[in-house]
C-alpha positions in Angstrom: 184.6 205.7 -6.1 183.9 202.6 -4.1 180.8 202.3 -1.9 181.4 201.3 1.7 180.2 197.7 1.1 182.6 197.5 -1.9 185.5 198.8 0.1 184.7 196.3 2.9 184.6 193.4 0.3 187.9 194.5 -1.2 189.5 194.6 2.2 188.3 191.0 2.7 189.7 189.9 -0.7 186.5 189.5 -2.7 184.2 191.5 -5.1 180.7 192.2 -4.0 177.8 191.4 -6.4 175.4 194.3 -7.0 172.6 194.1 -9.6 172.2 197.9 -9.4 175.9 198.6 -10.3 176.6 200.9 -13.2 179.8 201.2 -15.2 182.0 204.0 -16.6 184.4 202.8 -19.3 187.5 204.6 -20.5 189.9 203.5 -23.2 193.3 205.1 -22.8 196.4 204.8 -25.0 199.8 205.3 -23.3 203.2 206.1 -24.7 205.2 202.9 -24.7 208.3 204.7 -23.6 206.7 205.9 -20.4 204.5 203.0 -19.3 207.0 201.6 -16.8 207.8 205.0 -15.2 206.3 207.3 -12.7 205.0 209.7 -15.3 203.2 207.0 -17.4 200.3 209.3 -18.1 202.3 212.1 -19.9 201.1 211.9 -23.5 198.3 209.5 -22.8 195.3 209.9 -25.0 191.7 209.2 -24.2 190.5 207.1 -27.1 186.9 206.7 -26.0 184.5 206.7 -23.0 181.0 205.3 -22.3 178.6 204.7 -19.6 176.6 201.5 -19.1 173.7 201.5 -16.7 173.6 197.7 -16.4 175.9 194.8 -17.1 174.2 193.9 -20.4 175.0 197.4 -21.7 178.6 197.0 -20.5 178.8 193.9 -22.8 177.3 195.8 -25.7 179.9 198.7 -25.3 182.7 196.2 -25.1 181.4 194.4 -28.3 181.2 197.7 -30.1 184.8 198.5 -29.1 185.9 195.0 -30.2 187.0 194.0 -26.7 186.4 190.5 -25.4 185.4 190.5 -21.7 187.7 187.4 -21.2 190.7 189.7 -21.8 190.1 191.5 -18.5 191.9 190.5 -15.3 191.6 191.8 -11.7 193.5 195.1 -11.1 196.2 193.3 -9.1 196.9 191.0 -12.0 197.0 194.0 -14.5 200.0 195.9 -15.8 197.9 199.1 -16.0 199.8 201.6 -13.8 196.7 203.3 -12.5 
């Protein structure tokens, strides 16, 4: 859920910096046959989830999962249907 300042920043086209921001990560696998449809989440499986209180913990979780931060893009540049 976005805070009011985050929602305002998004409406203005930018992301607000916040040193106190925490993170919730979820890794989902989707059925390739459904990814382009309305019911993309049928058969989806939660592979893993984690919480990170600060950005440095976020980087640690991503490292453990074998995910490079540089692979991430902004939501509007993503093909993730959610």
